[in-house]
TORVEX-984745 format. One record per atom (N, C-alpha, C, CB): residue number from 1; y, z, x; atom name. Coordinates in nm, 2 decimals, decimal comma, padded with zeros to 4 digits, always signed. Each point is the difference from the previous one (the first is absolute). Last residue first. Glycine has a CB too. Example, Ala and Ser with C-alpha at 12.3 -4.5 7.8 and 13.67 -1.06 7.14 Angstrom:
BEGIN
{2; {-00,22; +00,71; +01,28}; 'N'}
{2; {+00,11; +00,00; +00,09}; 'CA'}
{2; {+00,11; +00,08; -00,08}; 'C'}
{2; {-00,06; -00,22; +00,12}; 'CB'}
{1; {-00,51; +00,21; -00,09}; 'N'}
{1; {+00,12; +00,00; -00,09}; 'CA'}
{1; {+00,12; +00,00; +00,09}; 'C'}
{1; {-00,12; +00,12; -00,19}; 'CB'}
END
This chain:
BEGIN
{84; {+00,32; -02,46; +01,32}; 'N'}
{84; {+00,01; -00,10; +00,11}; 'CA'}
{84; {+00,08; -00,12; -00,04}; 'C'}
{84; {-00,22; +00,07; +00,08}; 'CB'}
{83; {+00,17; +00,50; -00,19}; 'N'}
{83; {+00,01; -00,14; -00,05}; 'CA'}
{83; {+00,02; -00,10; +00,11}; 'C'}
{83; {+00,09; +00,09; -00,22}; 'CB'}
{82; {-00,34; +00,42; +00,19}; 'N'}
{82; {+00,10; -00,09; +00,07}; 'CA'}
{82; {+00,00; -00,13; -00,07}; 'C'}
{82; {-00,04; +00,12; +00,22}; 'CB'}
{81; {-00,08; +00,39; -00,41}; 'N'}
{81; {-00,05; -00,13; +00,02}; 'CA'}
{81; {+00,11; -00,09; +00,07}; 'C'}
{81; {-00,15; +00,02; -00,20}; 'CB'}
{80; {+00,17; +00,45; +00,04}; 'N'}
{80; {-00,01; -00,03; +00,15}; 'CA'}
{80; {-00,04; -00,14; +00,03}; 'C'}
{80; {-00,04; +00,24; +00,04}; 'CB'}
{79; {+00,07; -00,06; -00,49}; 'N'}
{79; {+00,13; +00,02; +00,06}; 'CA'}
{79; {+00,00; -00,04; +00,15}; 'C'}
{79; {+00,03; +00,19; -00,16}; 'CB'}
{78; {-00,43; -00,22; -00,09}; 'N'}
{78; {+00,10; -00,10; -00,05}; 'CA'}
{78; {+00,13; +00,02; +00,07}; 'C'}
{78; {-00,11; +00,00; -00,23}; 'CB'}
{77; {-00,23; +00,31; +00,32}; 'N'}
{77; {-00,04; -00,14; +00,05}; 'CA'}
{77; {+00,11; -00,10; -00,04}; 'C'}
{77; {-00,25; +00,06; -00,01}; 'CB'}
{76; {+00,29; +00,38; -00,16}; 'N'}
{76; {+00,03; -00,01; +00,15}; 'CA'}
{76; {-00,03; -00,14; +00,05}; 'C'}
{76; {-00,06; +00,25; +00,02}; 'CB'}
{75; {-00,07; -00,16; -00,46}; 'N'}
{75; {+00,15; -00,01; +00,01}; 'CA'}
{75; {+00,04; -00,01; +00,15}; 'C'}
{75; {+00,03; +00,13; -00,22}; 'CB'}
{74; {-00,48; -00,05; +00,14}; 'N'}
{74; {+00,04; -00,14; -00,04}; 'CA'}
{74; {+00,15; -00,02; +00,01}; 'C'}
{74; {-00,20; -00,01; -00,16}; 'CB'}
{73; {+00,04; +00,44; +00,23}; 'N'}
{73; {-00,04; -00,09; +00,11}; 'CA'}
{73; {+00,03; -00,14; -00,03}; 'C'}
{73; {-00,18; +00,16; +00,06}; 'CB'}
{72; {+00,25; +00,16; -00,40}; 'N'}
{72; {+00,10; +00,01; +00,11}; 'CA'}
{72; {-00,03; -00,08; +00,12}; 'C'}
{72; {+00,04; +00,23; -00,08}; 'CB'}
{71; {-00,36; -00,21; -00,27}; 'N'}
{71; {+00,12; -00,08; -00,04}; 'CA'}
{71; {+00,11; +00,01; +00,10}; 'C'}
{71; {-00,06; +00,05; -00,24}; 'CB'}
{70; {-00,32; +00,20; +00,32}; 'N'}
{70; {-00,03; -00,14; +00,01}; 'CA'}
{70; {+00,12; -00,09; -00,04}; 'C'}
{70; {-00,25; +00,05; -00,04}; 'CB'}
{69; {+00,27; +00,42; -00,02}; 'N'}
{69; {+00,01; -00,03; +00,15}; 'CA'}
{69; {-00,03; -00,15; +00,02}; 'C'}
{69; {-00,07; +00,23; +00,06}; 'CB'}
{68; {+00,26; -00,12; -00,54}; 'N'}
{68; {-00,12; +00,05; +00,08}; 'CA'}
{68; {+00,03; -00,04; +00,15}; 'C'}
{68; {-00,16; -00,02; -00,20}; 'CB'}
{67; {+00,55; +00,12; -00,18}; 'N'}
{67; {-00,08; -00,10; +00,06}; 'CA'}
{67; {-00,11; +00,06; +00,09}; 'C'}
{67; {+00,20; -00,15; +00,00}; 'CB'}
{66; {+00,24; +00,25; -00,38}; 'N'}
{66; {-00,12; +00,05; +00,05}; 'CA'}
{66; {-00,09; -00,12; +00,06}; 'C'}
{66; {+00,01; +00,20; -00,17}; 'CB'}
{65; {+00,49; -00,09; -00,01}; 'N'}
{65; {-00,06; -00,11; +00,08}; 'CA'}
{65; {-00,12; +00,05; +00,07}; 'C'}
{65; {+00,23; -00,10; +00,04}; 'CB'}
{64; {+00,04; +00,38; -00,32}; 'N'}
{64; {+00,01; -00,13; -00,07}; 'CA'}
{64; {-00,06; -00,11; +00,08}; 'C'}
{64; {+00,21; +00,09; -00,11}; 'CB'}
{63; {-00,18; +00,36; +00,28}; 'N'}
{63; {-00,10; -00,01; -00,11}; 'CA'}
{63; {+00,01; -00,13; -00,08}; 'C'}
{63; {+00,00; +00,25; -00,02}; 'CB'}
{62; {+00,11; -00,12; +00,54}; 'N'}
{62; {+00,07; -00,05; -00,12}; 'CA'}
{62; {-00,10; -00,02; -00,11}; 'C'}
{62; {+00,18; -00,12; +00,14}; 'CB'}
{61; {-00,17; +00,48; +00,30}; 'N'}
{61; {-00,06; -00,12; -00,06}; 'CA'}
{61; {+00,08; -00,04; -00,13}; 'C'}
{61; {-00,23; +00,07; +00,09}; 'CB'}
{60; {+00,53; +00,17; +00,27}; 'N'}
{60; {-00,12; +00,03; -00,08}; 'CA'}
{60; {-00,07; -00,12; -00,05}; 'C'}
{60; {+00,10; +00,21; -00,07}; 'CB'}
{59; {+00,31; +00,03; +00,41}; 'N'}
{59; {-00,07; -00,13; -00,03}; 'CA'}
{59; {-00,13; +00,04; -00,06}; 'C'}
{59; {+00,12; -00,12; +00,19}; 'CB'}
{58; {+00,21; +00,43; -00,01}; 'N'}
{58; {+00,05; -00,05; -00,13}; 'CA'}
{58; {-00,07; -00,13; -00,03}; 'C'}
{58; {+00,22; +00,11; +00,03}; 'CB'}
{57; {-00,20; +00,26; +00,35}; 'N'}
{57; {-00,12; -00,03; -00,08}; 'CA'}
{57; {+00,04; -00,05; -00,14}; 'C'}
{57; {-00,12; +00,17; +00,12}; 'CB'}
{56; {+00,40; -00,07; +00,28}; 'N'}
{56; {+00,01; +00,09; -00,12}; 'CA'}
{56; {-00,12; -00,03; -00,10}; 'C'}
{56; {+00,25; +00,01; +00,04}; 'CB'}
{55; {-00,17; -00,24; +00,40}; 'N'}
{55; {+00,02; +00,14; +00,03}; 'CA'}
{55; {+00,00; +00,09; -00,13}; 'C'}
{55; {+00,13; -00,07; +00,20}; 'CB'}
{54; {-00,38; -00,41; -00,05}; 'N'}
{54; {+00,09; +00,05; -00,10}; 'CA'}
{54; {+00,02; +00,15; +00,02}; 'C'}
{54; {-00,06; -00,18; -00,17}; 'CB'}
{53; {-00,25; -00,12; +00,41}; 'N'}
{53; {+00,13; +00,03; +00,06}; 'CA'}
{53; {+00,10; +00,06; -00,10}; 'C'}
{53; {-00,04; -00,19; +00,15}; 'CB'}
{52; {-00,41; +00,07; -00,28}; 'N'}
{52; {-00,02; +00,08; +00,12}; 'CA'}
{52; {+00,14; +00,04; +00,06}; 'C'}
{52; {-00,21; -00,12; +00,05}; 'CB'}
{51; {+00,17; -00,17; -00,42}; 'N'}
{51; {-00,03; +00,13; -00,04}; 'CA'}
{51; {+00,00; +00,09; +00,12}; 'C'}
{51; {-00,14; -00,08; -00,20}; 'CB'}
{50; {+00,20; -00,37; +00,27}; 'N'}
{50; {+00,12; +00,05; -00,07}; 'CA'}
{50; {-00,03; +00,15; -00,04}; 'C'}
{50; {+00,07; -00,23; -00,08}; 'CB'}
{49; {-00,42; -00,03; +00,26}; 'N'}
{49; {+00,09; +00,05; +00,10}; 'CA'}
{49; {+00,12; +00,06; -00,06}; 'C'}
{49; {-00,08; -00,17; +00,16}; 'CB'}
{48; {-00,43; +00,13; -00,36}; 'N'}
{48; {+00,14; -00,05; -00,02}; 'CA'}
{48; {+00,09; +00,06; +00,10}; 'C'}
{48; {-00,04; -00,04; -00,24}; 'CB'}
{47; {-00,47; +00,01; +00,39}; 'N'}
{47; {+00,07; +00,06; -00,11}; 'CA'}
{47; {+00,14; -00,05; -00,01}; 'C'}
{47; {-00,14; +00,21; +00,02}; 'CB'}
{46; {-00,17; -00,40; +00,28}; 'N'}
{46; {-00,10; +00,08; -00,07}; 'CA'}
{46; {+00,07; +00,07; -00,12}; 'C'}
{46; {-00,13; +00,04; +00,21}; 'CB'}
{45; {+00,32; -00,52; -00,03}; 'N'}
{45; {-00,02; +00,14; +00,05}; 'CA'}
{45; {-00,10; +00,07; -00,09}; 'C'}
{45; {+00,23; +00,00; +00,10}; 'CB'}
{44; {-00,15; -00,47; -00,16}; 'N'}
{44; {+00,08; +00,02; +00,11}; 'CA'}
{44; {-00,04; +00,14; +00,07}; 'C'}
{44; {+00,19; -00,14; -00,11}; 'CB'}
{43; {-00,41; -00,02; -00,28}; 'N'}
{43; {+00,00; -00,12; +00,08}; 'CA'}
{43; {+00,09; +00,02; +00,13}; 'C'}
{43; {-00,04; -00,14; -00,21}; 'CB'}
{42; {+00,17; +00,44; -00,19}; 'N'}
{42; {-00,14; -00,05; +00,01}; 'CA'}
{42; {+00,01; -00,14; +00,08}; 'C'}
{42; {-00,08; +00,12; -00,22}; 'CB'}
{41; {+00,46; +00,16; +00,08}; 'N'}
{41; {-00,03; -00,03; +00,14}; 'CA'}
{41; {-00,15; -00,04; +00,02}; 'C'}
{41; {+00,18; +00,16; +00,06}; 'CB'}
{40; {+00,03; -00,11; -00,49}; 'N'}
{40; {-00,03; +00,13; +00,06}; 'CA'}
{40; {-00,04; -00,01; +00,14}; 'C'}
{40; {-00,06; +00,09; -00,23}; 'CB'}
{39; {+00,23; -00,45; -00,02}; 'N'}
{39; {-00,14; +00,00; +00,01}; 'CA'}
{39; {-00,05; +00,14; +00,04}; 'C'}
{39; {-00,01; -00,24; +00,06}; 'CB'}
{38; {+00,48; -00,04; -00,27}; 'N'}
{38; {-00,06; +00,12; +00,05}; 'CA'}
{38; {-00,15; -00,01; +00,00}; 'C'}
{38; {+00,20; +00,13; -00,08}; 'CB'}
{37; {+00,10; -00,47; -00,09}; 'N'}
{37; {-00,01; +00,00; +00,14}; 'CA'}
{37; {-00,07; +00,12; +00,06}; 'C'}
{37; {+00,20; -00,14; +00,01}; 'CB'}
{36; {-00,09; +00,09; -00,48}; 'N'}
{36; {-00,07; -00,13; +00,04}; 'CA'}
{36; {-00,02; -00,02; +00,15}; 'C'}
{36; {+00,10; -00,10; -00,21}; 'CB'}
{35; {+00,14; +00,48; +00,02}; 'N'}
{35; {-00,14; +00,01; -00,03}; 'CA'}
{35; {-00,08; -00,13; +00,04}; 'C'}
{35; {+00,05; +00,17; -00,18}; 'CB'}
{34; {+00,41; +00,04; +00,39}; 'N'}
{34; {-00,04; -00,12; -00,08}; 'CA'}
{34; {-00,15; +00,00; -00,02}; 'C'}
{34; {+00,19; -00,14; +00,08}; 'CB'}
{33; {+00,16; +00,56; +00,01}; 'N'}
{33; {-00,12; -00,07; +00,05}; 'CA'}
{33; {-00,03; -00,11; -00,10}; 'C'}
{33; {-00,09; +00,20; +00,12}; 'CB'}
{32; {+00,57; +00,10; +00,03}; 'N'}
{32; {-00,10; -00,04; -00,10}; 'CA'}
{32; {-00,11; -00,08; +00,06}; 'C'}
{32; {+00,18; -00,01; -00,18}; 'CB'}
{31; {+00,27; +00,38; +00,29}; 'N'}
{31; {-00,10; -00,10; +00,05}; 'CA'}
{31; {-00,10; -00,03; -00,12}; 'C'}
{31; {+00,03; +00,07; +00,25}; 'CB'}
{30; {+00,44; +00,11; -00,42}; 'N'}
{30; {-00,10; +00,04; +00,10}; 'CA'}
{30; {-00,09; -00,12; +00,04}; 'C'}
{30; {+00,00; +00,23; -00,10}; 'CB'}
{29; {+00,38; -00,30; -00,18}; 'N'}
{29; {+00,03; +00,13; +00,04}; 'CA'}
{29; {-00,10; +00,06; +00,11}; 'C'}
{29; {+00,09; +00,03; -00,23}; 'CB'}
{28; {-00,09; -00,50; +00,08}; 'N'}
{28; {+00,13; +00,04; -00,04}; 'CA'}
{28; {+00,03; +00,14; +00,05}; 'C'}
{28; {-00,01; -00,14; -00,20}; 'CB'}
{27; {-00,37; -00,05; +00,48}; 'N'}
{27; {+00,04; -00,04; -00,13}; 'CA'}
{27; {+00,14; +00,04; -00,03}; 'C'}
{27; {-00,24; +00,02; -00,08}; 'CB'}
{26; {-00,05; -00,14; +00,54}; 'N'}
{26; {+00,09; +00,09; -00,06}; 'CA'}
{26; {+00,04; -00,05; -00,14}; 'C'}
{26; {+00,09; +00,08; +00,23}; 'CB'}
{25; {-00,57; -00,18; -00,02}; 'N'}
{25; {+00,14; -00,04; +00,02}; 'CA'}
{25; {+00,08; +00,10; -00,07}; 'C'}
{25; {-00,06; -00,25; +00,02}; 'CB'}
{24; {-00,49; +00,11; +00,13}; 'N'}
{24; {+00,10; +00,10; -00,03}; 'CA'}
{24; {+00,14; -00,05; +00,03}; 'C'}
{24; {-00,17; +00,18; +00,06}; 'CB'}
{23; {-00,24; -00,42; +00,02}; 'N'}
{23; {+00,00; +00,03; -00,15}; 'CA'}
{23; {+00,10; +00,10; -00,03}; 'C'}
{23; {-00,24; -00,05; -00,01}; 'CB'}
{22; {+00,05; -00,20; +00,43}; 'N'}
{22; {+00,14; -00,01; -00,04}; 'CA'}
{22; {+00,02; +00,02; -00,15}; 'C'}
{22; {+00,04; -00,16; +00,18}; 'CB'}
{21; {-00,44; +00,22; +00,10}; 'N'}
{21; {+00,00; -00,11; -00,10}; 'CA'}
{21; {+00,15; -00,02; -00,05}; 'C'}
{21; {-00,23; +00,06; -00,07}; 'CB'}
{20; {+00,09; +00,29; +00,39}; 'N'}
{20; {-00,04; -00,13; +00,06}; 'CA'}
{20; {+00,01; -00,12; -00,10}; 'C'}
{20; {-00,15; +00,13; +00,14}; 'CB'}
{19; {+00,44; +00,35; -00,09}; 'N'}
{19; {-00,09; -00,07; -00,10}; 'CA'}
{19; {-00,04; -00,14; +00,06}; 'C'}
{19; {+00,12; +00,11; -00,19}; 'CB'}
{18; {+00,19; +00,23; +00,39}; 'N'}
{18; {-00,14; +00,02; +00,03}; 'CA'}
{18; {-00,10; -00,09; -00,09}; 'C'}
{18; {+00,06; +00,24; +00,06}; 'CB'}
{17; {+00,44; -00,21; -00,09}; 'N'}
{17; {-00,05; -00,07; +00,12}; 'CA'}
{17; {-00,15; +00,01; +00,03}; 'C'}
{17; {+00,23; +00,03; +00,09}; 'CB'}
{16; {-00,05; +00,20; -00,48}; 'N'}
{16; {+00,03; -00,14; +00,00}; 'CA'}
{16; {-00,05; -00,07; +00,12}; 'C'}
{16; {+00,19; +00,04; -00,15}; 'CB'}
{15; {-00,19; +00,45; +00,09}; 'N'}
{15; {-00,11; -00,08; -00,05}; 'CA'}
{15; {+00,02; -00,15; +00,01}; 'C'}
{15; {-00,04; +00,19; -00,16}; 'CB'}
{14; {+00,37; +00,15; +00,30}; 'N'}
{14; {-00,12; +00,01; +00,08}; 'CA'}
{14; {-00,11; -00,10; -00,05}; 'C'}
{14; {+00,06; +00,25; +00,04}; 'CB'}
{13; {+00,42; -00,13; -00,21}; 'N'}
{13; {-00,03; -00,12; +00,08}; 'CA'}
{13; {-00,13; +00,00; +00,08}; 'C'}
{13; {+00,24; -00,04; +00,00}; 'CB'}
{12; {-00,02; +00,36; -00,33}; 'N'}
{12; {+00,00; +00,03; +00,14}; 'CA'}
{12; {-00,02; -00,12; +00,09}; 'C'}
{12; {-00,08; +00,23; -00,06}; 'CB'}
{11; {+00,15; -00,10; -00,45}; 'N'}
{11; {+00,05; -00,12; +00,07}; 'CA'}
{11; {+00,01; +00,02; +00,16}; 'C'}
{11; {+00,12; -00,07; -00,21}; 'CB'}
{10; {-00,30; +00,37; -00,15}; 'N'}
{10; {+00,13; +00,03; +00,06}; 'CA'}
{10; {+00,05; -00,11; +00,08}; 'C'}
{10; {-00,06; +00,24; +00,01}; 'CB'}
{9; {-00,30; -00,15; -00,45}; 'N'}
{9; {+00,03; -00,07; +00,12}; 'CA'}
{9; {+00,14; +00,03; +00,05}; 'C'}
{9; {-00,16; -00,18; -00,07}; 'CB'}
{8; {-00,06; +00,31; -00,35}; 'N'}
{8; {+00,04; +00,10; +00,10}; 'CA'}
{8; {+00,02; -00,06; +00,13}; 'C'}
{8; {-00,13; +00,17; -00,13}; 'CB'}
{7; {-00,02; -00,41; -00,27}; 'N'}
{7; {+00,14; +00,02; +00,01}; 'CA'}
{7; {+00,05; +00,11; +00,09}; 'C'}
{7; {+00,01; -00,09; -00,22}; 'CB'}
{6; {-00,48; -00,19; +00,31}; 'N'}
{6; {+00,06; +00,07; -00,11}; 'CA'}
{6; {+00,15; +00,03; +00,03}; 'C'}
{6; {-00,22; +00,10; -00,07}; 'CB'}
{5; {-00,13; -00,51; +00,22}; 'N'}
{5; {+00,09; +00,11; +00,06}; 'CA'}
{5; {+00,07; +00,06; -00,12}; 'C'}
{5; {+00,03; -00,12; +00,22}; 'CB'}
{4; {-00,53; -00,15; -00,19}; 'N'}
{4; {+00,14; +00,00; -00,04}; 'CA'}
{4; {+00,07; +00,12; +00,06}; 'C'}
{4; {-00,06; -00,11; -00,22}; 'CB'}
{3; {-00,42; -00,24; +00,28}; 'N'}
{3; {+00,07; +00,13; +00,01}; 'CA'}
{3; {+00,14; -00,02; -00,06}; 'C'}
{3; {-00,13; +00,06; +00,21}; 'CB'}
{2; {-00,35; -00,34; -00,32}; 'N'}
{2; {+00,12; +00,00; +00,07}; 'CA'}
{2; {+00,06; +00,15; +00,01}; 'C'}
{2; {+00,04; -00,25; -00,07}; 'CB'}
{1; {-00,57; +00,16; +00,03}; 'N'}
{1; {+00,12; +00,00; -00,08}; 'CA'}
{1; {+00,12; +00,00; +00,09}; 'C'}
{1; {-00,12; +00,12; -00,19}; 'CB'}
END
């Protein structure tokens, strides 16, 4: 499942540069995660790097975007596919 950043985010800028899928961007008020690009780092790392670096633990699973590990791997493959 994709992750989401809750409204306790303090905009510390720690998560955005850590995302290998470029799924995190500054929204109107806080950082936001694009569920179409978030793979929870499946295919890149053992665990989500944004969660690892967040100093206030404001990144949680997104209940509106539930995906299995296999679905996340497919998304990873599509996102990292090189076009020729």
